[in-house]
MMTF fields as JSON, N, C-alpha, C and O atoms, coordinates in Angstrom:
{
  "mmtfVersion": "1.0.0",
  "mmtfProducer": "UNKNOWN",
  "numBonds": 507,
  "numAtoms": 508,
  "numGroups": 127,
  "numChains": 1,
  "numModels": 1,
  "chainsPerModel": [1],
  "groupsPerChain": [127],
  "chainIdList": ["A"],
  "bondAtomList": [4, 2, 8, 6, 12, 10, 16, 14, 20, 18, 24, 22, 28, 26, 32, 30, 36, 34, 40, 38, 44, 42, 48, 46, 52, 50, 56, 54, 60, 58, 64, 62, 68, 66, 72, 70, 76, 74, 80, 78, 84, 82, 88, 86, 92, 90, 96, 94, 100, 98, 104, 102, 108, 106, 112, 110, 116, 114, 120, 118, 124, 122, 128, 126, 132, 130, 136, 134, 140, 138, 144, 142, 148, 146, 152, 150, 156, 154, 160, 158, 164, 162, 168, 166, 172, 170, 176, 174, 180, 178, 184, 182, 188, 186, 192, 190, 196, 194, 200, 198, 204, 202, 208, 206, 212, 210, 216, 214, 220, 218, 224, 222, 228, 226, 232, 230, 236, 234, 240, 238, 244, 242, 248, 246, 252, 250, 256, 254, 260, 258, 264, 262, 268, 266, 272, 270, 276, 274, 280, 278, 284, 282, 288, 286, 292, 290, 296, 294, 300, 298, 304, 302, 308, 306, 312, 310, 316, 314, 320, 318, 324, 322, 328, 326, 332, 330, 336, 334, 340, 338, 344, 342, 348, 346, 352, 350, 356, 354, 360, 358, 364, 362, 368, 366, 372, 370, 376, 374, 380, 378, 384, 382, 388, 386, 392, 390, 396, 394, 400, 398, 404, 402, 408, 406, 412, 410, 416, 414, 420, 418, 424, 422, 428, 426, 432, 430, 436, 434, 440, 438, 444, 442, 448, 446, 452, 450, 456, 454, 460, 458, 464, 462, 468, 466, 472, 470, 476, 474, 480, 478, 484, 482, 488, 486, 492, 490, 496, 494, 500, 498, 504, 502],
  "bondOrderList": [1, 1, 1, 1, 1, 1, 1, 1, 1, 1, 1, 1, 1, 1, 1, 1, 1, 1, 1, 1, 1, 1, 1, 1, 1, 1, 1, 1, 1, 1, 1, 1, 1, 1, 1, 1, 1, 1, 1, 1, 1, 1, 1, 1, 1, 1, 1, 1, 1, 1, 1, 1, 1, 1, 1, 1, 1, 1, 1, 1, 1, 1, 1, 1, 1, 1, 1, 1, 1, 1, 1, 1, 1, 1, 1, 1, 1, 1, 1, 1, 1, 1, 1, 1, 1, 1, 1, 1, 1, 1, 1, 1, 1, 1, 1, 1, 1, 1, 1, 1, 1, 1, 1, 1, 1, 1, 1, 1, 1, 1, 1, 1, 1, 1, 1, 1, 1, 1, 1, 1, 1, 1, 1, 1, 1, 1],
  "groupList": [{"groupName": "MET", "atomNameList": ["N", "CA", "C", "O"], "elementList": ["N", "C", "C", "O"], "formalChargeList": [0, 0, 0, 0], "bondAtomList": [1, 0, 2, 1, 3, 2], "bondOrderList": [1, 1, 2], "singleLetterCode": "M", "chemCompType": "L-PEPTIDE LINKING"}, {"groupName": "VAL", "atomNameList": ["N", "CA", "C", "O"], "elementList": ["N", "C", "C", "O"], "formalChargeList": [0, 0, 0, 0], "bondAtomList": [1, 0, 2, 1, 3, 2], "bondOrderList": [1, 1, 2], "singleLetterCode": "V", "chemCompType": "L-PEPTIDE LINKING"}, {"groupName": "TYR", "atomNameList": ["N", "CA", "C", "O"], "elementList": ["N", "C", "C", "O"], "formalChargeList": [0, 0, 0, 0], "bondAtomList": [1, 0, 2, 1, 3, 2], "bondOrderList": [1, 1, 2], "singleLetterCode": "Y", "chemCompType": "L-PEPTIDE LINKING"}, {"groupName": "ASP", "atomNameList": ["N", "CA", "C", "O"], "elementList": ["N", "C", "C", "O"], "formalChargeList": [0, 0, 0, 0], "bondAtomList": [1, 0, 2, 1, 3, 2], "bondOrderList": [1, 1, 2], "singleLetterCode": "D", "chemCompType": "L-PEPTIDE LINKING"}, {"groupName": "PRO", "atomNameList": ["N", "CA", "C", "O"], "elementList": ["N", "C", "C", "O"], "formalChargeList": [0, 0, 0, 0], "bondAtomList": [1, 0, 2, 1, 3, 2], "bondOrderList": [1, 1, 2], "singleLetterCode": "P", "chemCompType": "L-PEPTIDE LINKING"}, {"groupName": "THR", "atomNameList": ["N", "CA", "C", "O"], "elementList": ["N", "C", "C", "O"], "formalChargeList": [0, 0, 0, 0], "bondAtomList": [1, 0, 2, 1, 3, 2], "bondOrderList": [1, 1, 2], "singleLetterCode": "T", "chemCompType": "L-PEPTIDE LINKING"}, {"groupName": "ASN", "atomNameList": ["N", "CA", "C", "O"], "elementList": ["N", "C", "C", "O"], "formalChargeList": [0, 0, 0, 0], "bondAtomList": [1, 0, 2, 1, 3, 2], "bondOrderList": [1, 1, 2], "singleLetterCode": "N", "chemCompType": "L-PEPTIDE LINKING"}, {"groupName": "ARG", "atomNameList": ["N", "CA", "C", "O"], "elementList": ["N", "C", "C", "O"], "formalChargeList": [0, 0, 0, 0], "bondAtomList": [1, 0, 2, 1, 3, 2], "bondOrderList": [1, 1, 2], "singleLetterCode": "R", "chemCompType": "L-PEPTIDE LINKING"}, {"groupName": "LEU", "atomNameList": ["N", "CA", "C", "O"], "elementList": ["N", "C", "C", "O"], "formalChargeList": [0, 0, 0, 0], "bondAtomList": [1, 0, 2, 1, 3, 2], "bondOrderList": [1, 1, 2], "singleLetterCode": "L", "chemCompType": "L-PEPTIDE LINKING"}, {"groupName": "GLN", "atomNameList": ["N", "CA", "C", "O"], "elementList": ["N", "C", "C", "O"], "formalChargeList": [0, 0, 0, 0], "bondAtomList": [1, 0, 2, 1, 3, 2], "bondOrderList": [1, 1, 2], "singleLetterCode": "Q", "chemCompType": "L-PEPTIDE LINKING"}, {"groupName": "TRP", "atomNameList": ["N", "CA", "C", "O"], "elementList": ["N", "C", "C", "O"], "formalChargeList": [0, 0, 0, 0], "bondAtomList": [1, 0, 2, 1, 3, 2], "bondOrderList": [1, 1, 2], "singleLetterCode": "W", "chemCompType": "L-PEPTIDE LINKING"}, {"groupName": "GLU", "atomNameList": ["N", "CA", "C", "O"], "elementList": ["N", "C", "C", "O"], "formalChargeList": [0, 0, 0, 0], "bondAtomList": [1, 0, 2, 1, 3, 2], "bondOrderList": [1, 1, 2], "singleLetterCode": "E", "chemCompType": "L-PEPTIDE LINKING"}, {"groupName": "ALA", "atomNameList": ["N", "CA", "C", "O"], "elementList": ["N", "C", "C", "O"], "formalChargeList": [0, 0, 0, 0], "bondAtomList": [1, 0, 2, 1, 3, 2], "bondOrderList": [1, 1, 2], "singleLetterCode": "A", "chemCompType": "L-PEPTIDE LINKING"}, {"groupName": "SER", "atomNameList": ["N", "CA", "C", "O"], "elementList": ["N", "C", "C", "O"], "formalChargeList": [0, 0, 0, 0], "bondAtomList": [1, 0, 2, 1, 3, 2], "bondOrderList": [1, 1, 2], "singleLetterCode": "S", "chemCompType": "L-PEPTIDE LINKING"}, {"groupName": "PHE", "atomNameList": ["N", "CA", "C", "O"], "elementList": ["N", "C", "C", "O"], "formalChargeList": [0, 0, 0, 0], "bondAtomList": [1, 0, 2, 1, 3, 2], "bondOrderList": [1, 1, 2], "singleLetterCode": "F", "chemCompType": "L-PEPTIDE LINKING"}, {"groupName": "ILE", "atomNameList": ["N", "CA", "C", "O"], "elementList": ["N", "C", "C", "O"], "formalChargeList": [0, 0, 0, 0], "bondAtomList": [1, 0, 2, 1, 3, 2], "bondOrderList": [1, 1, 2], "singleLetterCode": "I", "chemCompType": "L-PEPTIDE LINKING"}, {"groupName": "GLY", "atomNameList": ["N", "CA", "C", "O"], "elementList": ["N", "C", "C", "O"], "formalChargeList": [0, 0, 0, 0], "bondAtomList": [1, 0, 2, 1, 3, 2], "bondOrderList": [1, 1, 2], "singleLetterCode": "G", "chemCompType": "PEPTIDE LINKING"}, {"groupName": "HIS", "atomNameList": ["N", "CA", "C", "O"], "elementList": ["N", "C", "C", "O"], "formalChargeList": [0, 0, 0, 0], "bondAtomList": [1, 0, 2, 1, 3, 2], "bondOrderList": [1, 1, 2], "singleLetterCode": "H", "chemCompType": "L-PEPTIDE LINKING"}, {"groupName": "CYS", "atomNameList": ["N", "CA", "C", "O"], "elementList": ["N", "C", "C", "O"], "formalChargeList": [0, 0, 0, 0], "bondAtomList": [1, 0, 2, 1, 3, 2], "bondOrderList": [1, 1, 2], "singleLetterCode": "C", "chemCompType": "L-PEPTIDE LINKING"}, {"groupName": "LYS", "atomNameList": ["N", "CA", "C", "O"], "elementList": ["N", "C", "C", "O"], "formalChargeList": [0, 0, 0, 0], "bondAtomList": [1, 0, 2, 1, 3, 2], "bondOrderList": [1, 1, 2], "singleLetterCode": "K", "chemCompType": "L-PEPTIDE LINKING"}],
  "groupTypeList": [0, 1, 2, 3, 4, 5, 6, 0, 7, 8, 9, 8, 10, 11, 12, 13, 8, 11, 9, 14, 9, 8, 3, 4, 8, 15, 16, 5, 16, 13, 16, 5, 2, 2, 2, 2, 16, 7, 9, 14, 7, 17, 11, 13, 1, 9, 6, 3, 4, 9, 17, 1, 17, 6, 3, 2, 8, 11, 8, 17, 12, 11, 2, 16, 16, 1, 16, 12, 16, 8, 18, 8, 8, 14, 8, 5, 1, 17, 2, 1, 13, 16, 10, 1, 16, 0, 7, 7, 8, 1, 7, 11, 19, 8, 9, 4, 13, 10, 7, 12, 9, 13, 6, 11, 8, 12, 8, 1, 15, 16, 16, 8, 13, 12, 12, 12, 12, 15, 5, 12, 17, 13, 1, 15, 3, 14, 6],
  "groupIdList": [1, 2, 3, 4, 5, 6, 7, 8, 9, 10, 11, 12, 13, 14, 15, 16, 17, 18, 19, 20, 21, 22, 23, 24, 25, 26, 27, 28, 29, 30, 31, 32, 33, 34, 35, 36, 37, 38, 39, 40, 41, 42, 43, 44, 45, 46, 47, 48, 49, 50, 51, 52, 53, 54, 55, 56, 57, 58, 59, 60, 61, 62, 63, 64, 65, 66, 67, 68, 69, 70, 71, 72, 73, 74, 75, 76, 77, 78, 79, 80, 81, 82, 83, 84, 85, 86, 87, 88, 89, 90, 91, 92, 93, 94, 95, 96, 97, 98, 99, 100, 101, 102, 103, 104, 105, 106, 107, 108, 109, 110, 111, 112, 113, 114, 115, 116, 117, 118, 119, 120, 121, 122, 123, 124, 125, 126, 127],
  "secStructList": [7, 7, 7, 7, 6, 6, 7, 2, 2, 2, 2, 2, 2, 2, 2, 2, 2, 2, 2, 2, 6, 6, 1, 6, 6, 6, 7, 1, 7, 6, 6, 6, 2, 2, 2, 2, 2, 2, 2, 2, 7, 7, 6, 6, 7, 7, 1, 7, 7, 7, 1, 7, 1, 7, 2, 2, 2, 2, 2, 2, 2, 2, 2, 2, 2, 2, 2, 2, 2, 2, 2, 2, 2, 2, 2, 2, 2, 2, 2, 2, 2, 2, 2, 2, 2, 2, 2, 2, 0, 0, 0, 0, 0, 0, 6, 6, 6, 1, 1, 7, 1, 1, 1, 2, 2, 2, 2, 2, 2, 2, 2, 2, 2, 2, 2, 2, 2, 2, 2, 2, 2, 2, 2, 2, 1, 7, 7],
  "xCoordList": [123.103, 121.896, 120.748, 120.824, 119.708, 118.591, 117.734, 117.323, 117.454, 116.603, 117.404, 117.858, 117.577, 118.3, 117.36, 117.094, 116.845, 115.885, 116.468, 115.71, 117.789, 118.393, 118.639, 119.168, 118.266, 118.459, 117.589, 116.389, 118.189, 117.505, 116.363, 115.387, 116.475, 115.443, 114.068, 113.074, 114.013, 112.725, 112.084, 110.864, 112.874, 112.342, 111.909, 110.936, 112.629, 112.215, 110.908, 110.062, 110.749, 109.52, 108.333, 107.252, 108.54, 107.467, 107.065, 105.882, 108.046, 107.752, 106.938, 106.05, 107.226, 106.46, 105.02, 104.103, 104.82, 103.451, 102.67, 101.467, 103.348, 102.697, 102.348, 101.282, 103.247, 102.973, 101.783, 100.938, 101.703, 100.59, 99.257, 98.263, 99.23, 97.982, 97.491, 96.334, 98.332, 97.899, 96.87, 95.894, 97.08, 96.141, 96.218, 96.939, 95.472, 95.598, 95.15, 95.631, 94.257, 93.735, 94.703, 95.099, 95.084, 95.929, 97.336, 98.143, 97.647, 98.996, 99.282, 98.403, 100.504, 100.903, 101.641, 101.911, 101.967, 102.61, 104.024, 104.669, 104.49, 105.812, 106.912, 106.914, 107.846, 109.001, 108.736, 109.613, 107.549, 107.219, 107.808, 107.823, 108.297, 108.937, 110.185, 110.587, 110.78, 111.952, 111.623, 112.476, 110.393, 109.967, 109.275, 109.581, 108.345, 107.626, 108.523, 108.302, 109.518, 110.47, 111.19, 111.489, 111.463, 112.082, 111.085, 111.45, 109.855, 108.836, 108.496, 108.304, 108.422, 107.967, 109.098, 108.833, 110.326, 111.414, 111.542, 111.205, 112.038, 112.294, 113.449, 114.35, 113.434, 114.482, 115.876, 116.872, 115.961, 117.28, 117.883, 119.066, 117.082, 117.582, 118.184, 117.459, 119.49, 120.175, 120.509, 120.725, 120.551, 120.814, 119.575, 118.462, 119.766, 118.654, 117.989, 118.595, 116.758, 116.11, 115.559, 114.508, 116.26, 115.81, 114.925, 114.083, 115.115, 114.304, 113.972, 114.65, 112.921, 112.447, 113.328, 113.314, 114.088, 114.843, 113.894, 114.207, 112.746, 111.781, 110.908, 110.065, 111.117, 110.41, 108.897, 108.186, 108.401, 106.96, 106.334, 105.255, 107.0, 106.476, 106.543, 105.641, 107.61, 107.714, 106.634, 106.015, 106.411, 105.351, 103.996, 103.159, 103.779, 102.521, 102.273, 101.149, 103.321, 103.168, 102.957, 102.155, 103.663, 103.599, 102.431, 101.941, 101.974, 100.899, 99.648, 98.678, 99.648, 98.474, 98.059, 98.816, 96.833, 96.297, 96.121, 96.279, 95.795, 95.63, 96.959, 97.004, 98.031, 99.343, 99.836, 100.407, 99.61, 100.027, 99.251, 99.813, 97.959, 97.155, 97.61, 97.671, 97.931, 98.425, 99.778, 100.046, 100.63, 101.927, 101.73, 102.39, 100.824, 100.539, 99.98, 100.345, 99.106, 98.567, 99.675, 99.726, 100.56, 101.685, 102.57, 102.903, 102.937, 103.791, 103.083, 103.688, 101.803, 101.042, 100.944, 101.157, 100.625, 100.509, 101.835, 101.847, 102.941, 104.233, 104.659, 105.172, 104.456, 104.834, 103.954, 104.454, 102.66, 101.76, 102.087, 102.121, 102.327, 102.678, 103.973, 104.059, 104.977, 106.235, 106.061, 106.644, 105.254, 105.025, 104.271, 104.618, 103.237, 102.474, 103.374, 103.312, 104.202, 105.118, 106.121, 106.438, 106.621, 107.578, 106.904, 107.48, 105.698, 104.972, 104.678, 104.763, 104.332, 104.051, 105.3, 105.23, 106.428, 107.676, 107.985, 108.38, 107.81, 108.091, 107.121, 107.529, 105.835, 104.821, 104.926, 104.838, 105.114, 105.031, 106.367, 106.408, 107.444, 108.718, 109.651, 110.381, 109.636, 110.589, 110.044, 110.775, 108.799, 108.277, 108.236, 108.553, 107.863, 107.829, 109.194, 109.254, 110.25, 111.554, 112.493, 113.466, 112.22, 113.101, 114.508, 115.47, 114.622, 115.901, 115.69, 114.845, 116.423, 116.25, 116.765, 117.883, 115.941, 116.337, 116.833, 117.466, 116.541, 116.964, 117.19, 116.961, 117.633, 117.862, 116.695, 116.844, 115.554, 114.385, 113.953, 113.645, 113.927, 113.528, 114.517, 114.114, 115.792, 116.802, 116.626, 116.802, 116.285, 116.062, 114.827, 114.834, 113.773, 112.558, 112.838, 112.429, 113.525, 113.864, 114.779, 114.611, 115.731, 116.619, 115.873, 116.15, 114.928, 114.12, 113.243, 113.138, 112.614, 111.787, 112.633, 112.213, 113.811, 114.694, 115.171, 115.23, 115.506, 115.928, 114.779, 114.988, 113.58, 112.42, 112.153, 111.831, 112.282, 112.088, 113.16, 112.866, 114.391, 115.474, 115.27, 115.465, 114.882, 114.694, 113.447, 113.402, 112.436, 111.24, 111.586, 111.117, 112.397, 112.814, 113.742, 113.629, 114.642, 115.586, 114.87, 115.315, 113.77, 113.027, 112.418, 112.043, 112.315, 111.765, 112.736, 112.313, 114.019, 115.002, 115.877, 116.741, 115.661, 116.453, 115.716, 114.679, 116.231, 115.62, 116.532, 117.741, 115.935, 116.694, 116.937, 117.563],
  "yCoordList": [147.457, 146.757, 147.358, 147.43, 147.78, 148.417, 147.394, 147.631, 146.265, 145.236, 143.958, 143.395, 143.506, 142.272, 141.332, 141.548, 140.28, 139.396, 138.618, 138.069, 138.556, 137.853, 138.776, 138.337, 140.033, 140.984, 140.588, 140.358, 140.513, 140.092, 141.043, 140.621, 142.299, 143.272, 142.859, 142.961, 142.396, 142.016, 140.881, 140.854, 139.966, 138.857, 139.326, 138.816, 140.295, 140.863, 141.634, 141.624, 142.297, 143.043, 142.078, 142.37, 140.939, 139.94, 139.436, 139.238, 139.232, 138.788, 139.842, 139.496, 141.114, 142.17, 142.199, 142.486, 141.904, 141.869, 140.686, 140.792, 139.576, 138.442, 138.797, 138.431, 139.51, 139.94, 140.888, 140.798, 141.787, 142.735, 142.003, 142.459, 140.878, 140.138, 139.488, 139.074, 139.389, 138.848, 139.756, 139.272, 141.066, 142.029, 143.321, 144.244, 143.394, 144.532, 145.871, 146.917, 145.866, 147.134, 147.823, 148.964, 147.144, 147.803, 147.214, 147.679, 146.222, 145.672, 144.722, 144.405, 144.284, 143.29, 143.898, 143.196, 145.161, 145.837, 146.275, 145.764, 147.217, 147.799, 146.77, 146.056, 146.701, 145.827, 144.368, 143.533, 144.034, 142.627, 142.05, 140.83, 142.899, 142.332, 141.546, 140.622, 141.896, 141.17, 139.681, 138.822, 139.392, 138.0, 137.431, 136.321, 138.196, 137.707, 137.645, 136.821, 138.495, 138.432, 137.099, 136.585, 136.546, 135.21, 134.137, 133.186, 134.297, 133.3, 133.283, 132.213, 134.452, 134.539, 134.689, 134.788, 134.706, 134.935, 133.793, 132.642, 134.16, 133.196, 132.293, 132.732, 131.033, 130.097, 130.497, 130.051, 131.333, 131.748, 132.864, 133.173, 133.472, 134.526, 133.855, 133.341, 133.857, 133.208, 134.189, 133.775, 135.471, 136.475, 136.66, 136.349, 137.159, 137.423, 138.737, 139.797, 138.695, 139.935, 140.732, 140.396, 141.771, 142.583, 143.732, 144.216, 144.169, 145.249, 144.898, 144.083, 145.521, 145.251, 145.907, 145.483, 146.924, 147.752, 148.536, 148.817, 148.881, 149.784, 150.267, 149.525, 151.505, 152.02, 151.966, 151.714, 152.202, 152.243, 150.858, 150.708, 149.848, 148.491, 147.992, 147.292, 148.352, 147.947, 148.623, 147.988, 149.898, 150.62, 150.007, 149.826, 149.691, 149.105, 147.755, 147.463, 146.922, 145.598, 145.691, 144.942, 146.594, 146.67, 147.5, 147.238, 148.485, 149.361, 149.303, 150.009, 148.482, 148.269, 149.482, 150.436, 149.414, 150.494, 151.785, 152.872, 151.676, 152.873, 153.624, 154.839, 152.909, 153.542, 154.114, 155.204, 153.369, 153.857, 155.112, 156.043, 155.14, 156.325, 157.537, 158.649, 157.317, 158.424, 158.927, 160.128, 158.008, 158.408, 159.236, 160.257, 158.79, 159.534, 160.913, 161.894, 160.996, 162.288, 163.19, 164.376, 162.632, 163.378, 163.965, 165.149, 163.121, 163.583, 164.629, 165.624, 164.403, 165.34, 166.703, 167.727, 166.727, 168.002, 168.752, 169.964, 168.064, 168.736, 169.238, 170.35, 168.44, 168.89, 170.046, 171.009, 169.952, 171.036, 172.309, 173.395, 172.18, 173.342, 173.989, 175.213, 173.167, 173.697, 174.381, 175.437, 173.779, 174.362, 175.689, 176.662, 175.729, 176.957, 178.036, 179.193, 177.675, 178.642, 179.181, 180.37, 178.327, 178.784, 179.739, 180.761, 179.406, 180.289, 181.639, 182.684, 181.605, 182.854, 183.73, 184.945, 183.11, 183.871, 184.527, 185.692, 183.796, 184.354, 185.48, 186.533, 185.267, 186.268, 187.527, 188.637, 187.369, 188.511, 189.172, 190.379, 188.427, 189.011, 189.274, 190.265, 188.403, 188.578, 189.44, 190.279, 189.264, 189.986, 191.509, 192.229, 192.028, 193.496, 194.152, 195.223, 193.559, 194.218, 193.463, 194.036, 192.171, 191.288, 191.263, 190.989, 191.55, 191.459, 190.737, 191.135, 189.721, 188.935, 189.705, 190.22, 189.778, 190.455, 189.459, 189.846, 188.166, 187.147, 185.834, 185.732, 184.86, 183.551, 182.598, 181.378, 183.161, 182.36, 181.43, 180.264, 181.921, 181.097, 179.953, 178.829, 180.236, 179.185, 178.09, 176.911, 178.464, 177.472, 176.618, 175.414, 177.232, 176.478, 175.514, 174.354, 175.978, 175.107, 173.976, 172.833, 174.28, 173.249, 172.22, 171.024, 172.678, 171.768, 170.864, 169.666, 171.437, 170.629, 169.637, 168.501, 170.052, 169.151, 167.996, 166.852, 168.292, 167.239, 166.272, 165.061, 166.799, 165.933, 165.045, 163.868, 165.593, 164.793, 163.709, 162.584, 164.044, 163.061, 161.921, 160.761, 162.218, 161.158, 160.342, 159.147, 160.969, 160.243, 159.244, 158.106, 159.655, 158.754, 157.66, 156.503, 158.01, 157.035, 155.943, 154.795, 156.298, 155.324, 154.202, 153.166, 154.39, 153.335, 152.188, 151.036, 152.467, 151.415, 151.031, 150.162, 151.669, 151.33, 151.818, 152.471, 151.516, 152.025, 153.086, 153.084, 153.993, 155.114, 154.932, 155.782],
  "zCoordList": [19.624, 19.276, 20.095, 21.322, 19.421, 20.1, 20.82, 21.956, 20.188, 20.798, 20.932, 19.936, 22.143, 22.415, 23.165, 24.348, 22.494, 23.159, 24.337, 25.137, 24.462, 25.589, 26.782, 27.803, 26.663, 27.747, 28.944, 28.799, 30.092, 31.31, 31.683, 32.304, 31.316, 31.692, 31.174, 31.892, 29.938, 29.364, 30.153, 30.318, 30.63, 31.419, 32.807, 33.362, 33.362, 34.647, 34.489, 35.384, 33.354, 33.093, 33.005, 33.516, 32.362, 32.262, 33.659, 33.933, 34.526, 35.895, 36.641, 37.421, 36.414, 37.095, 36.603, 37.373, 35.33, 34.799, 35.382, 35.617, 35.611, 36.274, 37.712, 38.208, 38.378, 39.754, 39.771, 40.661, 38.811, 38.736, 38.653, 39.218, 37.956, 37.78, 39.074, 39.144, 40.087, 41.378, 42.041, 42.615, 41.967, 42.549, 41.744, 42.121, 40.63, 39.722, 40.309, 39.872, 41.269, 41.777, 42.738, 42.503, 43.811, 44.817, 44.895, 45.7, 44.096, 44.067, 45.218, 46.019, 45.281, 46.277, 47.464, 48.439, 47.408, 48.53, 48.227, 47.311, 49.0, 48.805, 49.026, 50.029, 48.084, 48.205, 47.923, 48.144, 47.441, 47.235, 45.956, 45.788, 45.047, 43.857, 44.256, 43.548, 45.349, 45.853, 46.016, 45.796, 46.399, 46.597, 45.357, 44.921, 44.797, 43.622, 42.395, 41.508, 42.335, 41.218, 41.167, 40.089, 42.323, 42.388, 41.947, 41.255, 42.344, 42.028, 40.536, 39.959, 39.914, 38.533, 37.518, 36.32, 37.961, 37.017, 36.019, 36.295, 34.867, 33.794, 34.208, 34.923, 33.767, 34.191, 33.715, 34.285, 32.678, 32.204, 33.061, 32.924, 33.944, 34.836, 36.059, 36.91, 36.146, 37.264, 38.391, 39.53, 38.078, 39.115, 39.983, 39.558, 41.177, 42.084, 41.684, 41.841, 41.171, 40.721, 41.899, 42.445, 42.282, 43.401, 42.939, 43.695, 41.695, 41.114, 39.678, 39.053, 39.157, 37.804, 36.751, 35.595, 37.117, 36.177, 35.282, 34.126, 35.819, 35.205, 36.364, 36.868, 36.773, 37.944, 37.797, 38.77, 36.585, 36.386, 36.489, 37.061, 35.94, 36.054, 37.497, 37.956, 38.208, 39.614, 40.452, 41.307, 40.207, 40.909, 40.572, 41.457, 39.317, 38.85, 39.51, 39.921, 39.616, 40.22, 41.729, 42.286, 42.39, 43.843, 44.362, 45.461, 43.61, 44.078, 43.209, 43.486, 42.168, 41.341, 40.535, 40.363, 40.049, 39.227, 40.001, 39.444, 41.287, 42.115, 42.231, 42.037, 42.543, 42.666, 41.346, 41.308, 40.256, 38.938, 38.561, 37.984, 38.885, 38.601, 39.399, 38.874, 40.676, 41.509, 41.014, 41.044, 40.559, 40.006, 38.736, 38.541, 37.887, 36.654, 36.976, 36.329, 37.961, 38.388, 38.924, 38.597, 39.744, 40.309, 39.194, 39.211, 38.24, 37.142, 36.285, 35.888, 36.002, 35.173, 35.841, 35.192, 37.125, 37.846, 37.816, 37.6, 38.026, 38.053, 36.678, 36.558, 35.653, 34.309, 33.829, 33.248, 34.07, 33.659, 34.426, 33.846, 35.716, 36.527, 36.038, 35.941, 35.731, 35.21, 33.874, 33.631, 32.998, 31.67, 31.79, 31.122, 32.642, 32.83, 33.433, 33.015, 34.402, 34.999, 34.003, 34.024, 33.136, 32.121, 31.131, 30.761, 30.71, 29.777, 30.432, 29.787, 31.724, 32.437, 32.508, 32.32, 32.778, 32.834, 31.497, 31.45, 30.43, 29.096, 28.783, 28.292, 29.064, 28.73, 29.582, 29.056, 30.893, 31.786, 32.086, 32.326, 32.078, 32.477, 31.308, 31.308, 30.32, 29.223, 28.09, 27.564, 27.701, 26.554, 26.737, 25.79, 27.907, 28.014, 27.776, 27.173, 28.217, 28.069, 27.149, 26.659, 26.902, 26.121, 26.681, 25.963, 27.961, 28.644, 29.963, 30.765, 30.181, 31.397, 32.599, 32.588, 33.634, 34.856, 35.901, 36.883, 35.686, 36.643, 35.902, 34.697, 36.632, 36.024, 36.306, 36.225, 36.632, 36.991, 35.846, 36.091, 34.618, 33.476, 33.259, 32.959, 33.41, 33.246, 34.287, 33.981, 35.505, 36.555, 36.276, 36.531, 35.758, 35.433, 34.287, 34.341, 33.256, 32.121, 32.585, 32.161, 33.44, 33.975, 34.804, 34.711, 35.615, 36.423, 35.569, 35.832, 34.546, 33.646, 32.861, 32.642, 32.44, 31.705, 32.585, 32.135, 33.821, 34.746, 35.031, 35.102, 35.193, 35.427, 34.217, 34.375, 33.018, 31.8, 31.682, 31.279, 32.031, 31.952, 32.935, 32.571, 34.169, 35.158, 34.837, 35.127, 34.243, 33.821, 32.725, 32.754, 31.765, 30.688, 31.219, 30.812, 32.107, 32.654, 33.443, 33.466, 34.084, 34.892, 34.065, 34.614, 32.761, 31.899, 31.742, 31.647, 31.714, 31.425, 32.607, 32.484, 33.748, 34.916, 36.153, 36.037, 37.317, 38.545, 39.127, 38.895, 39.888, 40.436, 41.913, 42.545]
}
């Protein structure tokens, strides 16, 4: 089932959004979801919510818009840098000879793939 309305994660996400509204600019501080998650949790959540199970929502609630913006900048710089480096490798090293002299391109592709996987995983769980 792709969408399960009884999934606890959705209720934890709602609690993080309520926490975010306490201080939208700079957030409530590192590790505060541990406390605010208890305060804002839905009554059907009986487990102790220690994490949001979404790294981006937890970062957004704890560090506000400033922290979320810095995280977005961090990810953008790394992905753009990786993409530019991969294009440079293809243009300058592979095209002249069409024979790979090193495994540099494979390492860049592997690094970008791992970064994409962990970025996607952070949406549905915490790392």
